[in-house]
Steps between C-alpha positions, in 0.01 A plus 500: 500500500530158663649424839507126574508413870623190675261498793369143527129428501373441848238574767544656847192598696250666273774598245597308191762535232410325176608479140231580241473502132324742269418372156424697184151614477418424863149639542554612860803703384305666232241604758764626728654709215159646423420591862845632614698566186763243632543162355739218525688359202515125462770337721576343829502722810496490883234648722454561872158414620330567833176319575468416127540864383803596286687767692787540250678325219806545274292583193625784276247762607585449870872531414443824300344651807848514676753512213558876512590460865743226409668717245575779750552299828854472639671472829296402805134414420194448721208291366173474684340172394689187381239328287672261263817712513475600131612851574762375733639274232516789249685715743747219584610501134639847552853521653438856594237382755702434824231395739125422497286484809159346450216548755245219480206465731413133427720233651344256248615713204851510645508124550386451138715768325794621706722190475535567124655841569682472825800337326601855395671682777345838390155375609351562847141377554315627810169358616311818595203719411611770260278750676670429828859428402753759612848466353799569716551875556831506314372304191464685173340362188573623150165376363181358645228292328161435667299207365270394786158541362335209315165650422593756241392297199 
């Protein structure tokens, strides 16, 4: 599965969006596959970096983590964590998704990524901490996705 994103490369604070390329037989990718069981096929991708550490990318293994959610999601969606907006883009391809509210803690991530998606009237991006955000009392979500931890792998 591939989801190409249009977020431009850039830097804001200690965050960076950059394009990177994986070539066939890349030694570091082989080590990654051995250690984690996850690898990246050759190609050109985007990644979101904080202080030089990759927080997320649009590589196939990362996309596969949320595809089941994409298949069932419809209506009004809440996403905690904007990242590169890869999940957001996948959801915006579904006409049965009527609204997507994204809670993102980092103003720098919002500066780098949000402009790409705010052209769609279904998108609302709120600068807040997911652990502290309280939606309006009358707000109901049909599906919620939490992707705010960057130390899993």
